LOMARNU-614915 format. One line per field, with one value per residue (C-alpha): residue in three letters; x, y, z. Coordinates in steps of 0.2 Angstrom, whole numbers, always signed. Example, Ala and Ser with C-alpha at 12.3 -4.5 7.8 and 13.67 -1.06 7.14 Angstrom:
2
r: [ala:ser] $
east: [+62:+68] $
north: [-22:-5] $
up: [+39:+36] $
//
This chain:
308
r: [met:pro:ala:gln:pro:lys:ser:ala:leu:pro:ala:ser:ile:asp:ala:val:glu:thr:leu:leu:ala:ala:gly:asp:tyr:val:ala:asp:arg:pro:leu:ala:thr:ser:leu:phe:leu:ala:leu:lys:met:gly:arg:pro:leu:phe:leu:glu:gly:glu:ala:gly:val:gly:lys:thr:glu:ile:ala:lys:val:leu:ala:glu:thr:leu:asn:arg:arg:leu:val:arg:leu:gln:cys:tyr:glu:gly:leu:asp:leu:asn:ser:ala:val:tyr:glu:trp:asn:tyr:pro:arg:gln:met:leu:glu:ile:arg:leu:ala:glu:ala:ala:gly:glu:gln:asp:arg:gly:lys:ile:thr:lys:asp:ile:phe:ser:arg:asp:phe:leu:ile:glu:arg:pro:leu:leu:gln:ala:leu:lys:asp:asp:ala:ala:gly:pro:pro:val:leu:leu:ile:asp:glu:leu:asp:arg:thr:asp:glu:pro:phe:glu:ala:tyr:leu:leu:glu:val:leu:ser:asp:phe:gln:ile:ser:val:pro:glu:leu:gly:val:ile:lys:ala:ala:ala:pro:pro:ile:val:ile:ile:thr:ser:asn:arg:thr:arg:glu:ile:his:asp:ala:leu:lys:arg:arg:cys:leu:tyr:tyr:trp:val:asp:tyr:pro:asn:ala:glu:arg:glu:leu:ala:ile:leu:glu:arg:lys:val:pro:gly:ala:pro:lys:arg:leu:ser:gln:glu:ile:val:arg:phe:val:gln:ala:leu:arg:asn:glu:glu:leu:phe:lys:leu:pro:gly:val:ala:glu:thr:ile:asp:trp:thr:arg:ala:leu:thr:phe:leu:asp:lys:val:ala:leu:asp:pro:glu:thr:ile:asp:asn:thr:leu:gly:val:leu:leu:lys:tyr:gln:asp:asp:ile:ala:lys:met:gln:gly:ser:glu:ala:ala:ala:ile:leu:arg:gln:val:gln:gln:glu:leu:ala:gly:leu] $
east: [-2:+9:+13:+1:+10:+18:+3:+9:+7:-8:+2:-10:-25:-37:-32:-31:-48:-52:-41:-53:-69:-66:-66:-82:-74:-80:-68:-66:-52:-45:-43:-35:-25:-16:-16:-8:+3:+10:+9:+21:+33:+36:+30:+16:-1:-9:-25:-36:-57:-69:-75:-83:-80:-68:-50:-46:-55:-42:-28:-40:-48:-27:-22:-37:-38:-18:-17:-5:-2:-12:-2:-13:-6:-21:-18:-22:-16:-2:+4:+22:+34:+35:+16:+19:+37:+45:+48:+58:+50:+57:+48:+58:+75:+73:+66:+86:+96:+91:+92:+111:+113:+108:+118:+134:+136:+149:+149:+138:+141:+135:+120:+116:+123:+109:+94:+94:+96:+80:+71:+67:+65:+43:+37:+24:+16:+30:+43:+31:+30:+48:+47:+45:+34:+30:+13:+27:+30:+14:+4:+6:-12:-6:-26:-29:-12:-22:-23:-4:+6:+21:+35:+29:+27:+44:+48:+40:+51:+65:+55:+45:+58:+69:+60:+70:+70:+85:+83:+100:+102:+103:+106:+98:+84:+78:+67:+71:+58:+50:+28:+14:+9:-7:-9:-25:-32:-50:-42:-42:-26:-13:-2:+14:+25:+41:+30:+18:+32:+38:+18:+8:-10:-27:-42:-59:-73:-89:-97:-106:-126:-122:-107:-118:-130:-116:-108:-124:-128:-113:-112:-130:-135:-150:-158:-176:-168:-181:-175:-157:-164:-170:-158:-145:-152:-161:-140:-133:-148:-141:-125:-133:-137:-126:-125:-111:-104:-110:-117:-101:-105:-100:-117:-127:-123:-127:-146:-149:-144:-155:-169:-168:-172:-184:-190:-195:-196:-195:-193:-207:-205:-210:-196:-183:-186:-186:-166:-158:-147:-141:-136:-131:-121:-125:-140:-143:-141:-155:-164:-164:-169:-182:-199:-206:-186:-186:-200:-198:-182:-189:-205:-192:-181:-197:-203:-186:-185:-204:-198:-183] $
north: [+0:+16:+30:+47:+57:+71:+85:+102:+106:+123:+141:+150:+146:+151:+138:+124:+131:+125:+110:+102:+107:+98:+83:+90:+96:+113:+124:+138:+153:+150:+130:+133:+148:+135:+120:+130:+136:+117:+112:+126:+124:+106:+105:+93:+99:+94:+96:+97:+94:+84:+67:+67:+86:+81:+79:+63:+68:+85:+68:+57:+71:+78:+62:+59:+78:+76:+60:+56:+39:+35:+33:+28:+25:+23:+25:+16:+10:-2:+8:-2:+0:-16:-9:+8:+7:-8:-26:-39:-58:-67:-84:-81:-75:-95:-102:-94:-96:-116:-115:-109:-119:-135:-128:-131:-109:-107:-91:-83:-66:-66:-75:-63:-48:-56:-60:-42:-32:-22:-37:-47:-28:-26:-9:-3:+15:+25:+19:+18:+38:+39:+31:+44:+42:+45:+53:+61:+62:+54:+61:+52:+51:+51:+47:+49:+52:+53:+38:+33:+34:+45:+35:+33:+51:+53:+42:+52:+68:+59:+57:+73:+84:+76:+67:+49:+33:+23:+4:-1:-15:-5:+12:+29:+29:+46:+51:+59:+74:+73:+66:+81:+74:+77:+74:+71:+74:+70:+76:+64:+70:+83:+79:+85:+101:+93:+84:+101:+113:+102:+104:+120:+119:+119:+116:+114:+115:+115:+120:+135:+130:+141:+128:+113:+116:+118:+103:+92:+100:+90:+74:+73:+80:+71:+75:+89:+107:+109:+93:+96:+115:+106:+94:+107:+120:+107:+96:+116:+117:+96:+107:+119:+106:+95:+81:+67:+66:+80:+75:+80:+82:+63:+61:+75:+69:+48:+56:+64:+51:+38:+53:+49:+34:+33:+47:+60:+77:+85:+82:+76:+72:+53:+51:+62:+51:+34:+39:+49:+32:+37:+54:+51:+39:+37:+27:+45:+57:+45:+46:+65:+73:+60:+64:+81:+91:+86:+92:+109:+107:+105:+117:+132:+123:+129:+142:+151:+144:+153:+169:+167] $
up: [-2:-5:+6:+16:+9:+19:+27:+29:+50:+51:+47:+56:+69:+59:+48:+62:+65:+48:+50:+66:+56:+43:+54:+64:+78:+84:+93:+100:+100:+114:+113:+93:+99:+109:+100:+85:+97:+100:+85:+81:+97:+94:+113:+121:+123:+138:+142:+155:+164:+164:+152:+138:+134:+120:+123:+115:+100:+98:+95:+83:+74:+73:+66:+56:+47:+46:+39:+51:+62:+77:+92:+108:+125:+135:+154:+169:+186:+189:+168:+168:+154:+146:+143:+139:+130:+126:+133:+122:+115:+124:+121:+105:+112:+122:+102:+94:+109:+110:+90:+92:+104:+94:+79:+92:+91:+108:+109:+123:+120:+101:+105:+119:+106:+90:+102:+111:+92:+86:+79:+96:+102:+104:+103:+112:+111:+116:+107:+91:+92:+90:+72:+56:+38:+25:+30:+48:+64:+72:+83:+100:+112:+131:+139:+155:+163:+180:+179:+183:+196:+202:+193:+176:+175:+180:+163:+155:+157:+144:+131:+133:+132:+122:+112:+117:+126:+133:+129:+138:+127:+113:+117:+115:+103:+97:+84:+71:+74:+87:+87:+88:+109:+116:+135:+142:+161:+170:+185:+196:+205:+201:+189:+193:+189:+180:+171:+164:+162:+144:+138:+134:+144:+140:+152:+143:+147:+145:+129:+128:+124:+106:+105:+112:+95:+83:+90:+85:+71:+68:+75:+76:+57:+55:+74:+75:+73:+90:+99:+98:+104:+120:+124:+123:+133:+148:+147:+149:+167:+172:+174:+185:+196:+212:+201:+206:+188:+174:+159:+144:+127:+122:+135:+126:+109:+114:+119:+105:+96:+104:+103:+86:+85:+94:+83:+95:+88:+104:+125:+133:+153:+150:+138:+150:+160:+151:+142:+157:+159:+144:+149:+166:+175:+191:+199:+212:+200:+189:+206:+211:+195:+189:+190:+195:+194:+174:+173:+181:+171:+153:+159:+160:+145:+135:+142:+135:+118:+117:+123:+109] $
//
């Protein structure tokens, strides 16, 4: 399969907005500015915000619109170097040793050198991201960094500072050109300042009503306009409530799709009660909002739209 041609990075903030819009991502000007600067300066972009506000999607859209390879490192508690960086193919190494012994090879130094070569190295996401290709450096997504522990953060300092990885048996492996790095965090814990200093920072907040409606128009183009307007205003009102987990943009999109599958053209109390599990993910939140609370918000929403 022929390699994709190398695509140029956007030359202005307006070009970044156009690029994201081409991937159906509706960005505000501050986010487009931060992304433009990160691309221009060759620095990682550290995105914090609540779950479901579109942090991960930025990396996906960048990779798609720039025709770059997306390398995703999904973080979790207990993530180690074997899963994130590299590991040796031990079964294959053992097989190679047995074959060498069977062939009468006695030079242990040569055997060791052979089995600790790149041919036996299993590359994990961070090492994969240092490999260039014809389309240009890949987009490296380090997703939900706050789920890992501090030792792993410390390891990332070398990668994010010099875009290189030290493999004791092989030496230093350095990227010919830095990857485009997007790091996300849901802020379940604070990330160390040493790592943040290597990045540009942006807080991805919930969108206002106008931008959230524009997102729905792109993501669920078949939804009735009245329904989309009511959904956006209802979700915006929910975010002012004392809930364990406020609904993100991802939930707004899912709820809109669900209601279009049910052939709804407007919200009604019964439909809201029956489908709150698409929008809210904790039973205590659902129980709090079902019935009179949701109905009161809906009345307020309908009054606001009637006054437009």
